[in-house]
C-alpha positions in Angstrom: 47.8 -178.0 -5.7 45.0 -180.4 -4.7 43.5 -182.7 -7.3 40.1 -184.2 -6.7 39.3 -187.6 -7.9 35.6 -188.3 -8.3 34.8 -191.4 -10.3 31.9 -193.8 -10.1 33.5 -196.1 -7.6 36.3 -194.0 -6.1 36.7 -190.6 -4.6 39.7 -188.9 -3.1 42.0 -185.9 -3.0 45.7 -185.9 -3.9 48.3 -183.2 -3.5 50.5 -182.7 -6.5 53.5 -182.1 -4.3 53.4 -185.5 -2.7 51.6 -187.8 -5.1 53.7 -190.5 -6.7 52.9 -192.0 -10.1 53.4 -195.5 -11.3 53.7 -196.9 -14.9 51.6 -200.0 -15.7 53.1 -201.5 -18.8 51.0 -203.1 -21.6 51.3 -206.9 -21.6 51.0 -208.3 -25.1 50.4 -211.8 -23.7 47.2 -210.5 -22.1 46.2 -208.7 -25.3 47.0 -205.3 -23.7 48.2 -202.6 -26.2 48.2 -199.5 -24.1 50.5 -198.6 -21.3 48.9 -196.8 -18.3 49.9 -194.1 -15.9 48.4 -194.4 -12.4 48.4 -192.6 -9.1 50.3 -194.8 -6.5 48.3 -195.2 -3.4 46.9 -198.2 -1.5 45.2 -198.8 -4.8 46.6 -197.8 -8.2 44.2 -195.3 -9.8 44.8 -195.4 -13.6 44.1 -192.0 -15.2 46.0 -192.1 -18.6 46.6 -194.5 -21.4 49.5 -194.3 -23.8 49.1 -195.8 -27.2 51.9 -195.1 -29.8 51.0 -198.0 -32.0 53.9 -200.1 -30.6 53.8 -201.7 -27.2 57.5 -201.3 -26.4 57.4 -197.6 -27.4 54.2 -197.0 -25.4 55.7 -198.7 -22.3 58.9 -196.7 -22.6 57.1 -193.4 -23.0 54.9 -194.0 -20.0 57.9 -195.1 -17.9 59.7 -191.8 -18.9 56.7 -189.6 -18.0 56.5 -191.3 -14.6 60.2 -191.0 -14.0 60.2 -187.3 -14.8 57.2 -186.6 -12.6 58.5 -188.5 -9.6 62.0 -186.9 -9.9 60.7 -183.4 -10.3 61.6 -181.3 -7.1 58.6 -181.0 -4.7 59.4 -177.3 -4.1 58.9 -176.5 -7.8 55.5 -178.3 -8.0 52.4 -176.2 -7.5 
C-alpha cells in the first residue's frame, strides 16, 4: 500500500512494505515528555507522539511499536 505524505514543508510517497520506522525517545533533560514515531528516510518524518504520562513508559511503548512494525514480514503487509 502506498502512503502519501503531504505536509506544509514535505511531500513524498512511502510503500508500507518497505518503509522502516524509528522511535525517537523523549528526553527529560530537554523538557520533552512525548516519545515520537517517525518514518526513517534521509530525514526522519515524525508522524505520531506517544504520551502515557510517564516518560519511560512512553519511550518503551514507542520502541515496542517500532520493533513490531519493522519485524512484521513484508509479504503480510498490504
